[in-house]
TIVO-2410 file (N, C-alpha, C; in nm, 3 decimals):
# residues 163
REC num residu      c1      c2      c3 atome chaine
REC   1      X  -2.116   1.815   1.121     N      A
REC   1      X  -2.058   1.772   0.996    CA      A
REC   1      X  -2.163   1.693   0.917     C      A
REC   2      X  -2.125   1.579   0.865     N      A
REC   2      X  -2.217   1.502   0.782    CA      A
REC   2      X  -2.305   1.413   0.868     C      A
REC   3      X  -2.432   1.411   0.836     N      A
REC   3      X  -2.523   1.323   0.910    CA      A
REC   3      X  -2.526   1.187   0.842     C      A
REC   4      X  -2.591   1.093   0.908     N      A
REC   4      X  -2.601   0.958   0.852    CA      A
REC   4      X  -2.663   0.966   0.714     C      A
REC   5      X  -2.607   0.899   0.618     N      A
REC   5      X  -2.659   0.901   0.482    CA      A
REC   5      X  -2.592   1.007   0.396     C      A
REC   6      X  -2.542   1.113   0.458     N      A
REC   6      X  -2.468   1.214   0.384    CA      A
REC   6      X  -2.323   1.168   0.376     C      A
REC   7      X  -2.257   1.204   0.266     N      A
REC   7      X  -2.116   1.165   0.260    CA      A
REC   7      X  -2.032   1.269   0.332     C      A
REC   8      X  -1.926   1.222   0.392     N      A
REC   8      X  -1.836   1.309   0.467    CA      A
REC   8      X  -1.740   1.376   0.371     C      A
REC   9      X  -1.688   1.493   0.410     N      A
REC   9      X  -1.582   1.553   0.329    CA      A
REC   9      X  -1.460   1.461   0.329     C      A
REC  10      X  -1.379   1.474   0.228     N      A
REC  10      X  -1.264   1.385   0.210    CA      A
REC  10      X  -1.134   1.458   0.246     C      A
REC  11      X  -1.054   1.391   0.329     N      A
REC  11      X  -0.919   1.439   0.359    CA      A
REC  11      X  -0.822   1.342   0.293     C      A
REC  12      X  -0.728   1.398   0.217     N      A
REC  12      X  -0.622   1.317   0.159    CA      A
REC  12      X  -0.492   1.354   0.227     C      A
REC  13      X  -0.411   1.253   0.257     N      A
REC  13      X  -0.278   1.277   0.313    CA      A
REC  13      X  -0.178   1.213   0.217     C      A
REC  14      X  -0.087   1.294   0.167     N      A
REC  14      X   0.017   1.244   0.078    CA      A
REC  14      X   0.136   1.197   0.160     C      A
REC  15      X   0.180   1.074   0.134     N      A
REC  15      X   0.294   1.020   0.208    CA      A
REC  15      X   0.399   0.963   0.114     C      A
REC  16      X   0.522   0.966   0.163     N      A
REC  16      X   0.632   0.894   0.098    CA      A
REC  16      X   0.705   0.820   0.209     C      A
REC  17      X   0.828   0.782   0.187     N      A
REC  17      X   0.897   0.707   0.292    CA      A
REC  17      X   0.980   0.797   0.384     C      A
REC  18      X   0.943   0.926   0.392     N      A
REC  18      X   1.017   1.018   0.477    CA      A
REC  18      X   0.950   1.034   0.613     C      A
REC  19      X   1.029   1.073   0.711     N      A
REC  19      X   0.974   1.102   0.844    CA      A
REC  19      X   0.878   1.220   0.837     C      A
REC  20      X   0.904   1.315   0.748     N      A
REC  20      X   0.822   1.435   0.737    CA      A
REC  20      X   0.678   1.402   0.697     C      A
REC  21      X   0.663   1.311   0.602     N      A
REC  21      X   0.527   1.278   0.558    CA      A
REC  21      X   0.453   1.198   0.664     C      A
REC  22      X   0.524   1.109   0.735     N      A
REC  22      X   0.457   1.034   0.841    CA      A
REC  22      X   0.421   1.123   0.959     C      A
REC  23      X   0.503   1.224   0.983     N      A
REC  23      X   0.468   1.320   1.088    CA      A
REC  23      X   0.338   1.392   1.049     C      A
REC  24      X   0.324   1.427   0.921     N      A
REC  24      X   0.202   1.494   0.875    CA      A
REC  24      X   0.081   1.402   0.892     C      A
REC  25      X   0.096   1.273   0.861     N      A
REC  25      X  -0.013   1.178   0.880    CA      A
REC  25      X  -0.048   1.168   1.028     C      A
REC  26      X   0.053   1.154   1.113     N      A
REC  26      X   0.029   1.146   1.257    CA      A
REC  26      X  -0.042   1.271   1.307     C      A
REC  27      X   0.004   1.387   1.262     N      A
REC  27      X  -0.053   1.514   1.305    CA      A
REC  27      X  -0.200   1.523   1.264     C      A
REC  28      X  -0.228   1.487   1.141     N      A
REC  28      X  -0.366   1.493   1.091    CA      A
REC  28      X  -0.457   1.400   1.169     C      A
REC  29      X  -0.412   1.278   1.192     N      A
REC  29      X  -0.494   1.182   1.266    CA      A
REC  29      X  -0.515   1.229   1.410     C      A
REC  30      X  -0.409   1.276   1.474     N      A
REC  30      X  -0.419   1.321   1.614    CA      A
REC  30      X  -0.509   1.444   1.628     C      A
REC  31      X  -0.510   1.533   1.530     N      A
REC  31      X  -0.586   1.657   1.540    CA      A
REC  31      X  -0.727   1.651   1.481     C      A
REC  32      X  -0.746   1.569   1.379     N      A
REC  32      X  -0.876   1.567   1.310    CA      A
REC  32      X  -0.958   1.441   1.335     C      A
REC  33      X  -0.895   1.334   1.381     N      A
REC  33      X  -0.968   1.208   1.396    CA      A
REC  33      X  -0.980   1.163   1.541     C      A
REC  34      X  -0.870   1.152   1.613     N      A
REC  34      X  -0.872   1.101   1.750    CA      A
REC  34      X  -0.970   1.176   1.839     C      A
REC  35      X  -0.971   1.311   1.838     N      A
REC  35      X  -1.064   1.382   1.928    CA      A
REC  35      X  -1.212   1.359   1.895     C      A
REC  36      X  -1.242   1.313   1.773     N      A
REC  36      X  -1.381   1.299   1.729    CA      A
REC  36      X  -1.429   1.155   1.724     C      A
REC  37      X  -1.345   1.061   1.770     N      A
REC  37      X  -1.380   0.919   1.760    CA      A
REC  37      X  -1.511   0.891   1.832     C      A
REC  38      X  -1.596   0.807   1.780     N      A
REC  38      X  -1.584   0.736   1.651    CA      A
REC  38      X  -1.651   0.811   1.537     C      A
REC  39      X  -1.697   0.935   1.562     N      A
REC  39      X  -1.766   1.012   1.457    CA      A
REC  39      X  -1.668   1.105   1.385     C      A
REC  40      X  -1.586   1.045   1.303     N      A
REC  40      X  -1.482   1.122   1.235    CA      A
REC  40      X  -1.542   1.223   1.137     C      A
REC  41      X  -1.485   1.342   1.131     N      A
REC  41      X  -1.541   1.445   1.044    CA      A
REC  41      X  -1.504   1.430   0.897     C      A
REC  42      X  -1.409   1.339   0.867     N      A
REC  42      X  -1.363   1.322   0.729    CA      A
REC  42      X  -1.356   1.174   0.693     C      A
REC  43      X  -1.363   1.147   0.564     N      A
REC  43      X  -1.325   1.017   0.509    CA      A
REC  43      X  -1.179   1.031   0.474     C      A
REC  44      X  -1.095   0.938   0.518     N      A
REC  44      X  -0.950   0.950   0.503    CA      A
REC  44      X  -0.898   0.864   0.389     C      A
REC  45      X  -0.823   0.931   0.300     N      A
REC  45      X  -0.750   0.864   0.194    CA      A
REC  45      X  -0.602   0.897   0.214     C      A
REC  46      X  -0.519   0.795   0.214     N      A
REC  46      X  -0.374   0.815   0.221    CA      A
REC  46      X  -0.319   0.775   0.084     C      A
REC  47      X  -0.241   0.866   0.024     N      A
REC  47      X  -0.194   0.844  -0.113    CA      A
REC  47      X  -0.042   0.846  -0.116     C      A
REC  48      X   0.014   0.739  -0.173     N      A
REC  48      X   0.159   0.732  -0.193    CA      A
REC  48      X   0.187   0.729  -0.342     C      A
REC  49      X   0.270   0.823  -0.388     N      A
REC  49      X   0.309   0.826  -0.529    CA      A
REC  49      X   0.438   0.746  -0.544     C      A
REC  50      X   0.427   0.635  -0.615     N      A
REC  50      X   0.544   0.550  -0.640    CA      A
REC  50      X   0.612   0.597  -0.767     C      A
REC  51      X   0.740   0.635  -0.758     N      A
REC  51      X   0.809   0.678  -0.880    CA      A
REC  51      X   0.819   0.564  -0.981     C      A
REC  52      X   0.823   0.599  -1.106     N      A
REC  52      X   0.844   0.496  -1.208    CA      A
REC  52      X   0.992   0.456  -1.205     C      A
REC  53      X   1.023   0.334  -1.245     N      A
REC  53      X   1.164   0.291  -1.242    CA      A
REC  53      X   1.254   0.381  -1.326     C      A
REC  54      X   1.204   0.427  -1.440     N      A
REC  54      X   1.288   0.511  -1.525    CA      A
REC  54      X   1.315   0.647  -1.461     C      A
REC  55      X   1.217   0.702  -1.390     N      A
REC  55      X   1.241   0.830  -1.323    CA      A
REC  55      X   1.333   0.812  -1.203     C      A
REC  56      X   1.330   0.693  -1.142     N      A
REC  56      X   1.415   0.667  -1.026    CA      A
REC  56      X   1.563   0.658  -1.065     C      A
REC  57      X   1.591   0.603  -1.186     N      A
REC  57      X   1.731   0.593  -1.227    CA      A
REC  57      X   1.774   0.715  -1.306     C      A
REC  58      X   1.678   0.788  -1.362     N      A
REC  58      X   1.714   0.906  -1.441    CA      A
REC  58      X   1.768   0.865  -1.575     C      A
REC  59      X   1.850   0.949  -1.631     N      A
REC  59      X   1.909   0.921  -1.762    CA      A
REC  59      X   2.030   0.830  -1.741     C      A
REC  60      X   2.009   0.705  -1.771     N      A
REC  60      X   2.117   0.609  -1.752    CA      A
REC  60      X   2.171   0.567  -1.887     C      A
REC  61      X   2.293   0.524  -1.886     N      A
REC  61      X   2.358   0.481  -2.010    CA      A
REC  61      X   2.333   0.335  -2.038     C      A
REC  62      X   2.427   0.273  -2.107     N      A
REC  62      X   2.414   0.132  -2.140    CA      A
REC  62      X   2.399   0.048  -2.013     C      A
REC  63      X   2.317  -0.054  -2.021     N      A
REC  63      X   2.297  -0.142  -1.907    CA      A
REC  63      X   2.178  -0.104  -1.822     C      A
REC  64      X   2.117   0.010  -1.850     N      A
REC  64      X   2.003   0.054  -1.769    CA      A
REC  64      X   1.887  -0.044  -1.779     C      A
REC  65      X   1.868  -0.104  -1.895     N      A
REC  65      X   1.756  -0.195  -1.915    CA      A
REC  65      X   1.766  -0.317  -1.823     C      A
REC  66      X   1.889  -0.361  -1.796     N      A
REC  66      X   1.908  -0.477  -1.708    CA      A
REC  66      X   1.875  -0.442  -1.563     C      A
REC  67      X   1.891  -0.316  -1.526     N      A
REC  67      X   1.871  -0.272  -1.389    CA      A
REC  67      X   1.723  -0.246  -1.359     C      A
REC  68      X   1.646  -0.211  -1.460     N      A
REC  68      X   1.506  -0.171  -1.440    CA      A
REC  68      X   1.423  -0.271  -1.359     C      A
REC  69      X   1.430  -0.402  -1.385     N      A
REC  69      X   1.348  -0.494  -1.304    CA      A
REC  69      X   1.383  -0.490  -1.155     C      A
REC  70      X   1.511  -0.471  -1.123     N      A
REC  70      X   1.552  -0.464  -0.982    CA      A
REC  70      X   1.502  -0.335  -0.917     C      A
REC  71      X   1.511  -0.227  -0.992     N      A
REC  71      X   1.463  -0.098  -0.941    CA      A
REC  71      X   1.312  -0.105  -0.920     C      A
REC  72      X   1.240  -0.163  -1.015     N      A
REC  72      X   1.094  -0.178  -1.003    CA      A
REC  72      X   1.059  -0.261  -0.879     C      A
REC  73      X   1.130  -0.369  -0.857     N      A
REC  73      X   1.104  -0.455  -0.740    CA      A
REC  73      X   1.127  -0.377  -0.610     C      A
REC  74      X   1.235  -0.299  -0.605     N      A
REC  74      X   1.263  -0.219  -0.485    CA      A
REC  74      X   1.156  -0.114  -0.463     C      A
REC  75      X   1.114  -0.047  -0.569     N      A
REC  75      X   1.011   0.056  -0.556    CA      A
REC  75      X   0.878  -0.005  -0.508     C      A
REC  76      X   0.846  -0.125  -0.555     N      A
REC  76      X   0.724  -0.193  -0.508    CA      A
REC  76      X   0.734  -0.228  -0.361     C      A
REC  77      X   0.852  -0.276  -0.317     N      A
REC  77      X   0.871  -0.309  -0.175    CA      A
REC  77      X   0.856  -0.185  -0.088     C      A
REC  78      X   0.916  -0.076  -0.131     N      A
REC  78      X   0.907   0.050  -0.055    CA      A
REC  78      X   0.762   0.095  -0.047     C      A
REC  79      X   0.691   0.091  -0.160     N      A
REC  79      X   0.551   0.133  -0.163    CA      A
REC  79      X   0.465   0.048  -0.071     C      A
REC  80      X   0.488  -0.082  -0.071     N      A
REC  80      X   0.413  -0.173   0.016    CA      A
REC  80      X   0.442  -0.142   0.163     C      A
REC  81      X   0.569  -0.119   0.194     N      A
REC  81      X   0.608  -0.087   0.332    CA      A
REC  81      X   0.545   0.045   0.378     C      A
REC  82      X   0.547   0.146   0.291     N      A
REC  82      X   0.488   0.276   0.324    CA      A
REC  82      X   0.338   0.263   0.348     C      A
REC  83      X   0.270   0.191   0.259     N      A
REC  83      X   0.125   0.173   0.271    CA      A
REC  83      X   0.089   0.097   0.398     C      A
REC  84      X   0.163  -0.010   0.428     N      A
REC  84      X   0.136  -0.090   0.549    CA      A
REC  84      X   0.159  -0.008   0.676     C      A
REC  85      X   0.266   0.069   0.678     N      A
REC  85      X   0.298   0.151   0.795    CA      A
REC  85      X   0.187   0.254   0.819     C      A
REC  86      X   0.138   0.317   0.714     N      A
REC  86      X   0.030   0.416   0.726    CA      A
REC  86      X  -0.097   0.350   0.779     C      A
REC  87      X  -0.133   0.237   0.721     N      A
REC  87      X  -0.254   0.165   0.762    CA      A
REC  87      X  -0.244   0.121   0.908     C      A
REC  88      X  -0.129   0.065   0.946     N      A
REC  88      X  -0.109   0.019   1.084    CA      A
REC  88      X  -0.121   0.135   1.183     C      A
REC  89      X  -0.061   0.249   1.148     N      A
REC  89      X  -0.069   0.364   1.238    CA      A
REC  89      X  -0.214   0.407   1.257     C      A
REC  90      X  -0.287   0.420   1.147     N      A
REC  90      X  -0.427   0.465   1.155    CA      A
REC  90      X  -0.512   0.368   1.237     C      A
REC  91      X  -0.496   0.240   1.212     N      A
REC  91      X  -0.572   0.139   1.285    CA      A
REC  91      X  -0.536   0.144   1.434     C      A
REC  92      X  -0.409   0.170   1.466     N      A
REC  92      X  -0.367   0.179   1.607    CA      A
REC  92      X  -0.435   0.297   1.678     C      A
REC  93      X  -0.481   0.396   1.601     N      A
REC  93      X  -0.552   0.511   1.657    CA      A
REC  93      X  -0.703   0.498   1.638     C      A
REC  94      X  -0.748   0.377   1.607     N      A
REC  94      X  -0.890   0.345   1.587    CA      A
REC  94      X  -0.952   0.411   1.465     C      A
REC  95      X  -0.868   0.447   1.370     N      A
REC  95      X  -0.918   0.500   1.242    CA      A
REC  95      X  -0.906   0.385   1.143     C      A
REC  96      X  -1.016   0.308   1.133     N      A
REC  96      X  -1.012   0.188   1.050    CA      A
REC  96      X  -1.072   0.209   0.913     C      A
REC  97      X  -1.152   0.314   0.898     N      A
REC  97      X  -1.211   0.344   0.768    CA      A
REC  97      X  -1.115   0.434   0.691     C      A
REC  98      X  -1.012   0.369   0.638     N      A
REC  98      X  -0.905   0.439   0.567    CA      A
REC  98      X  -0.882   0.369   0.435     C      A
REC  99      X  -0.858   0.446   0.333     N      A
REC  99      X  -0.823   0.391   0.203    CA      A
REC  99      X  -0.681   0.434   0.173     C      A
REC 100      X  -0.594   0.337   0.148     N      A
REC 100      X  -0.455   0.367   0.113    CA      A
REC 100      X  -0.437   0.333  -0.035     C      A
REC 101      X  -0.389   0.431  -0.109     N      A
REC 101      X  -0.366   0.410  -0.252    CA      A
REC 101      X  -0.220   0.429  -0.285     C      A
REC 102      X  -0.167   0.343  -0.369     N      A
REC 102      X  -0.033   0.358  -0.424    CA      A
REC 102      X  -0.051   0.378  -0.574     C      A
REC 103      X  -0.006   0.494  -0.621     N      A
REC 103      X  -0.025   0.529  -0.762    CA      A
REC 103      X   0.110   0.565  -0.822     C      A
REC 104      X   0.143   0.506  -0.935     N      A
REC 104      X   0.272   0.535  -0.999    CA      A
REC 104      X   0.266   0.670  -1.068     C      A
REC 105      X   0.371   0.748  -1.045     N      A
REC 105      X   0.383   0.877  -1.113    CA      A
REC 105      X   0.452   0.981  -1.026     C      A
REC 106      X   0.465   1.098  -1.082     N      A
REC 106      X   0.524   1.211  -1.010    CA      A
REC 106      X   0.429   1.253  -0.898     C      A
REC 107      X   0.482   1.271  -0.778     N      A
REC 107      X   0.399   1.299  -0.660    CA      A
REC 107      X   0.310   1.421  -0.681     C      A
REC 108      X   0.362   1.524  -0.745     N      A
REC 108      X   0.282   1.647  -0.766    CA      A
REC 108      X   0.154   1.616  -0.844     C      A
REC 109      X   0.171   1.545  -0.953     N      A
REC 109      X   0.055   1.513  -1.037    CA      A
REC 109      X  -0.037   1.412  -0.971     C      A
REC 110      X   0.023   1.310  -0.911     N      A
REC 110      X  -0.056   1.205  -0.846    CA      A
REC 110      X  -0.146   1.265  -0.739     C      A
REC 111      X  -0.092   1.353  -0.654     N      A
REC 111      X  -0.170   1.410  -0.544    CA      A
REC 111      X  -0.281   1.502  -0.595     C      A
REC 112      X  -0.248   1.587  -0.690     N      A
REC 112      X  -0.351   1.678  -0.743    CA      A
REC 112      X  -0.462   1.600  -0.815     C      A
REC 113      X  -0.425   1.493  -0.886     N      A
REC 113      X  -0.526   1.410  -0.952    CA      A
REC 113      X  -0.610   1.333  -0.851     C      A
REC 114      X  -0.549   1.290  -0.740     N      A
REC 114      X  -0.625   1.220  -0.635    CA      A
REC 114      X  -0.726   1.313  -0.571     C      A
REC 115      X  -0.690   1.440  -0.553     N      A
REC 115      X  -0.784   1.539  -0.499    CA      A
REC 115      X  -0.906   1.549  -0.591     C      A
REC 116      X  -0.882   1.554  -0.721     N      A
REC 116      X  -0.994   1.562  -0.817    CA      A
REC 116      X  -1.077   1.434  -0.815     C      A
REC 117      X  -1.010   1.320  -0.819     N      A
REC 117      X  -1.078   1.190  -0.826    CA      A
REC 117      X  -1.171   1.168  -0.705     C      A
REC 118      X  -1.122   1.207  -0.585     N      A
REC 118      X  -1.198   1.180  -0.463    CA      A
REC 118      X  -1.275   1.302  -0.412     C      A
REC 119      X  -1.274   1.410  -0.491     N      A
REC 119      X  -1.342   1.534  -0.452    CA      A
REC 119      X  -1.295   1.579  -0.314     C      A
REC 120      X  -1.163   1.586  -0.299     N      A
REC 120      X  -1.103   1.619  -0.170    CA      A
REC 120      X  -1.137   1.758  -0.122     C      A
REC 121      X  -1.159   1.770   0.009     N      A
REC 121      X  -1.181   1.899   0.074    CA      A
REC 121      X  -1.052   1.956   0.127     C      A
REC 122      X  -0.960   1.867   0.166     N      A
REC 122      X  -0.832   1.912   0.220    CA      A
REC 122      X  -0.724   1.809   0.186     C      A
REC 123      X  -0.606   1.861   0.154     N      A
REC 123      X  -0.489   1.778   0.126    CA      A
REC 123      X  -0.384   1.811   0.231     C      A
REC 124      X  -0.335   1.710   0.301     N      A
REC 124      X  -0.235   1.729   0.406    CA      A
REC 124      X  -0.102   1.672   0.357     C      A
REC 125      X   0.002   1.755   0.370     N      A
REC 125      X   0.136   1.715   0.325    CA      A
REC 125      X   0.239   1.752   0.431     C      A
REC 126      X   0.348   1.679   0.433     N      A
REC 126      X   0.460   1.714   0.519    CA      A
REC 126      X   0.552   1.808   0.446     C      A
REC 127      X   0.633   1.880   0.523     N      A
REC 127      X   0.731   1.971   0.466    CA      A
REC 127      X   0.871   1.918   0.496     C      A
REC 128      X   0.952   1.904   0.392     N      A
REC 128      X   1.089   1.858   0.411    CA      A
REC 128      X   1.177   1.970   0.467     C      A
REC 129      X   1.129   2.093   0.460     N      A
REC 129      X   1.205   2.203   0.516    CA      A
REC 129      X   1.326   2.242   0.433     C      A
REC 130      X   1.318   2.220   0.302     N      A
REC 130      X   1.429   2.259   0.215    CA      A
REC 130      X   1.443   2.410   0.211     C      A
REC 131      X   1.564   2.455   0.192     N      A
REC 131      X   1.590   2.598   0.171    CA      A
REC 131      X   1.553   2.635   0.028     C      A
REC 132      X   1.566   2.763  -0.003     N      A
REC 132      X   1.524   2.815  -0.134    CA      A
REC 132      X   1.600   2.750  -0.249     C      A
REC 133      X   1.730   2.729  -0.234     N      A
REC 133      X   1.810   2.673  -0.345    CA      A
REC 133      X   1.772   2.527  -0.369     C      A
REC 134      X   1.767   2.448  -0.264     N      A
REC 134      X   1.731   2.306  -0.278    CA      A
REC 134      X   1.590   2.293  -0.335     C      A
REC 135      X   1.499   2.378  -0.289     N      A
REC 135      X   1.361   2.374  -0.337    CA      A
REC 135      X   1.356   2.409  -0.486     C      A
REC 136      X   1.439   2.506  -0.528     N      A
REC 136      X   1.441   2.546  -0.669    CA      A
REC 136      X   1.496   2.434  -0.757     C      A
REC 137      X   1.596   2.363  -0.708     N      A
REC 137      X   1.658   2.255  -0.785    CA      A
REC 137      X   1.570   2.130  -0.786     C      A
REC 138      X   1.527   2.087  -0.667     N      A
REC 138      X   1.451   1.963  -0.655    CA      A
REC 138      X   1.302   1.980  -0.682     C      A
REC 139      X   1.253   2.100  -0.662     N      A
REC 139      X   1.109   2.122  -0.671    CA      A
REC 139      X   1.044   2.085  -0.540     C      A
REC 140      X   0.932   2.147  -0.511     N      A
REC 140      X   0.863   2.122  -0.386    CA      A
REC 140      X   0.723   2.070  -0.416     C      A
REC 141      X   0.697   1.948  -0.370     N      A
REC 141      X   0.565   1.888  -0.390    CA      A
REC 141      X   0.460   1.972  -0.319     C      A
REC 142      X   0.488   2.011  -0.195     N      A
REC 142      X   0.389   2.088  -0.118    CA      A
REC 142      X   0.363   2.224  -0.183     C      A
REC 143      X   0.467   2.290  -0.233     N      A
REC 143      X   0.449   2.419  -0.299    CA      A
REC 143      X   0.364   2.403  -0.425     C      A
REC 144      X   0.394   2.303  -0.504     N      A
REC 144      X   0.318   2.277  -0.626    CA      A
REC 144      X   0.171   2.251  -0.592     C      A
REC 145      X   0.147   2.163  -0.497     N      A
REC 145      X   0.009   2.128  -0.460    CA      A
REC 145      X  -0.066   2.246  -0.400     C      A
REC 146      X   0.004   2.329  -0.322     N      A
REC 146      X  -0.061   2.447  -0.264    CA      A
REC 146      X  -0.114   2.539  -0.372     C      A
REC 147      X  -0.047   2.541  -0.487     N      A
REC 147      X  -0.089   2.629  -0.596    CA      A
REC 147      X  -0.182   2.561  -0.697     C      A
REC 148      X  -0.172   2.429  -0.710     N      A
REC 148      X  -0.246   2.360  -0.816    CA      A
REC 148      X  -0.365   2.275  -0.770     C      A
REC 149      X  -0.362   2.226  -0.647     N      A
REC 149      X  -0.472   2.140  -0.601    CA      A
REC 149      X  -0.599   2.222  -0.584     C      A
REC 150      X  -0.711   2.164  -0.619     N      A
REC 150      X  -0.841   2.234  -0.612    CA      A
REC 150      X  -0.908   2.208  -0.478     C      A
REC 151      X  -0.831   2.230  -0.371     N      A
REC 151      X  -0.883   2.218  -0.235    CA      A
REC 151      X  -0.787   2.292  -0.142     C      A
REC 152      X  -0.823   2.300  -0.017     N      A
REC 152      X  -0.731   2.359   0.081    CA      A
REC 152      X  -0.615   2.263   0.101     C      A
REC 153      X  -0.496   2.319   0.122     N      A
REC 153      X  -0.377   2.238   0.143    CA      A
REC 153      X  -0.316   2.277   0.277     C      A
REC 154      X  -0.295   2.177   0.362     N      A
REC 154      X  -0.234   2.197   0.492    CA      A
REC 154      X  -0.094   2.137   0.487     C      A
REC 155      X   0.007   2.221   0.509     N      A
REC 155      X   0.145   2.176   0.509    CA      A
REC 155      X   0.191   2.169   0.654     C      A
REC 156      X   0.224   2.048   0.697     N      A
REC 156      X   0.261   2.024   0.837    CA      A
REC 156      X   0.413   2.020   0.848     C      A
REC 157      X   0.467   2.107   0.931     N      A
REC 157      X   0.611   2.110   0.953    CA      A
REC 157      X   0.643   2.046   1.087     C      A
REC 158      X   0.749   1.967   1.089     N      A
REC 158      X   0.796   1.909   1.215    CA      A
REC 158      X   0.856   2.021   1.300     C      A
REC 159      X   0.831   2.019   1.428     N      A
REC 159      X   0.895   2.119   1.514    CA      A
REC 159      X   1.046   2.098   1.513     C      A
REC 160      X   1.120   2.207   1.514     N      A
REC 160      X   1.265   2.196   1.518    CA      A
REC 160      X   1.308   2.154   1.657     C      A
REC 161      X   1.407   2.068   1.662     N      A
REC 161      X   1.460   2.022   1.790    CA      A
REC 161      X   1.559   2.128   1.838     C      A
REC 162      X   1.535   2.176   1.960     N      A
REC 162      X   1.624   2.277   2.015    CA      A
REC 162      X   1.736   2.208   2.092     C      A
REC 163      X   1.857   2.251   2.067     N      A
REC 163      X   1.973   2.189   2.133    CA      A
REC 163      X   2.005   2.260   2.260     C      A
***
């Protein structure tokens, strides 16, 4: 990979507060970092897209302005918790050279812009496993990024639990 003095390729992992995104982070660290310690093949960036308060409440009627500060405070707490959890996990696996970014905006745009900003080689995302209808209504961050990001995109799916 990269020798001393050369910069390493960049891996970005997009996370939110879902189990699916943390599974993707765990999978990436276990497969790309732990086996190569301490000579990691990538520089790791973990990116969390924090929704704006107005997008979180949607189209609200009268009284929405009074609620915005509370929604903003909750979104900041969630973002801080997500970032700390990601950092703690990576450090527990001896991956200490990690940059965690929290960027406000729509996850699709935030992740694709982060790939450009950091010259990413690979973007790792979790899959929520939505069906076709839910994906059509809600939109799929991983699907959007797979088509729009200017790097390889790895979508990590959690194994299904067999009953």
